[in-house]
C-alpha positions, 0 to 999 in steps of 0.5 A, a space after each residue: 162111456 166117459 173120458 178116462 182121464 191119466 191122472 199122471 199125465 193130468 198132474 204132469 199137464 198141470 204142473 207144465 201150467 205152472 212152470 208156463 205162467 211162472 215162465 211168462 209173468 213170475 212164480 207169484 202169479 202162479 195161483 190156482 185160478 191162473 194155472 186152472 185157466 192155462 191148462 184150460 180147465 177148471 179150478 175145481 179139477 185142479 183141486 182135484 189132483 192137488 190138495 191146496 197150492 202148496 202141493 201144486 207147488 212142490 209137484 211142479 218143482 219136482 217135475 221141473 226138477 225130473 226133466 232136467 234130472 232125465 237129460 242129465 241121466 241119459 248123458 250119464 249112463 254114456 259116460 259111466 258104461 263107455 265103449 271103445 269109441 267113447 271120448 271121456 273129456 268131451 261126454 263129460 263136457 256134453 253132460 254138464 253142459 246141460 245144467 247151464 243155459 246154452 238155449 232156449 229151453 234151458 235158460 228158461 228152466 235156469 231161470 224157473 229153477 233160481 226162481 224156485 230156489 228163491 222161494 224156498 227162504 220164504 216157502 219151506 215146502 219147496 225146500 227138500 226138493 231144493 236140497 235132494 236136487 242139489 245132493 243127487 248132483 253133488 252125488 253125480 259129479 263126484 260119480 264123474 269125478 271119480 271115474 275119470 281118475 281111475 280112468 287115468 284123467 284125472 290126477 290121483 291125488 284129486 280131492 273129489 269132494 273138494 273138486 265136485 263142490 268147486 264145480 257144482 259152485 261153478 255150475 251155479 255161478 254160471 247159471 245165476 249170472 247167464 240168467 240175469 245177464 245173457 248178453 255178457 254171458 253167451 253160449 260161447 262164453 259158458 262153454 268156454 269157462 266150462 272147458 277152461 276149468 275141466 282142463 284144470 282138473 287134468 293129469 297133464 296140467 
């Protein structure tokens, strides 16, 4: 009997091949041929699942976004639906830490996301995914800060929209610096900066 192939799993496997090639050699080397070789497939097989290179790259970017988003949502569920034992302050820090390159996996994700984001300047097909990711993160940060304010952990007059934008800018800046200069921005320093920022938002400051 012919082998049954799960098309969703196959598309994700090809997307992983894009990410693997890009992590080693740069996004510009993620050609159909190189990606097919990485995935152990013929170019024709890749074309069976993706109409063209643009669709493949867009899917790979969305797959990267999905992986990051899934981890963040796991933390968000614990933070936004707390039980009596939940330490909101610690849970908030852990959620936001998922967006920083604190280990090898997150360092690679950060570098890949920066590469995809830079590519949007010349590849308009990638822009909707980048915009969607940023919008989702802004919405999440706004909700986290809003819930913290309602729980009494932040000042009642805090400008949620402004602070959400400030927090996003901080995380983006830390990601960029730590990706470019990892020796100068080690994980301990990244956590210290994040913790100091959160401390400045507390109601008792």
